[in-house]
C-alpha positions, -999 to +999 in steps of 0.1 A: +096+457-199+064+457-175+084+482-149+093+509-177+071+538-179+078+543-215+076+507-225+038+511-209+030+541-227+042+523-260+019+491-252-009+516-245-015+507-207-002+545-199-018+574-217+001+598-238-002+627-263+012+615-292+032+635-316+045+610-341+047+574-348+065+549-369+079+517-368+108+524-348+100+558-329+074+572-308+070+606-300+050+624-271+044+656-249+061+657-219+034+659-191+056+681-169+066+707-197+102+726-191+094+749-222+064+757-246+078+729-266+088+699-249+085+665-266+101+632-256+111+609-285+118+573-276+127+541-296+103+512-296+131+491-287+139+491-252+174+506-244+181+519-208+202+546-215+225+560-245+257+542-230+238+508-236+233+515-272+250+488-293+267+498-331+236+485-344+214+510-326+237+539-342+209+544-371+181+546-347+198+575-327+202+592-358+164+585-368+156+600-333+176+631-338+163+636-375+124+631-364+134+655-335+146+682-361+116+674-382+091+682-352+111+714-345+105+724-381+070+713-381+065+736-350+083+767-366+114+764-340+145+775-356+163+773-321+155+745-299+178+722-276+180+683-278+188+667-248+198+631-236+205+624-201+226+592-195+224+579-159+209+592-124+235+617-119+229+633-150+192+639-145+179+606-161+149+595-141+133+570-168+154+543-181+142+540-212+167+563-239+149+592-251+159+628-260+141+658-250+131+681-277+131+718-259+119+749-276+097+780-278+117+800-249+153+812-247+179+787-229+211+793-211+244+777-210+253+759-190+222+740-179+214+724-144 
């Protein structure tokens, strides 16, 4: 989708600092990090938000979560937060499903 920022990152028209890539997942550093580690993990398939995921997408969501855990391990993080916002009211600003992997500092609950 040409109007989707993350799709433009995937096609190379918007630069990013790649952390990981395979045939279904792309992970990159957030340009406005909220923690020492702030990595975005996106599916290469465009799905606007978690609520739009179909049953066929379940393995993809699992793969994104597993890759987030692997990146956390690679960075020596034993404590981290994995966040998915669904909808504008929840804080989603780019409508291409993604996880935020945040770590490297203490977090409080509840967020926001």
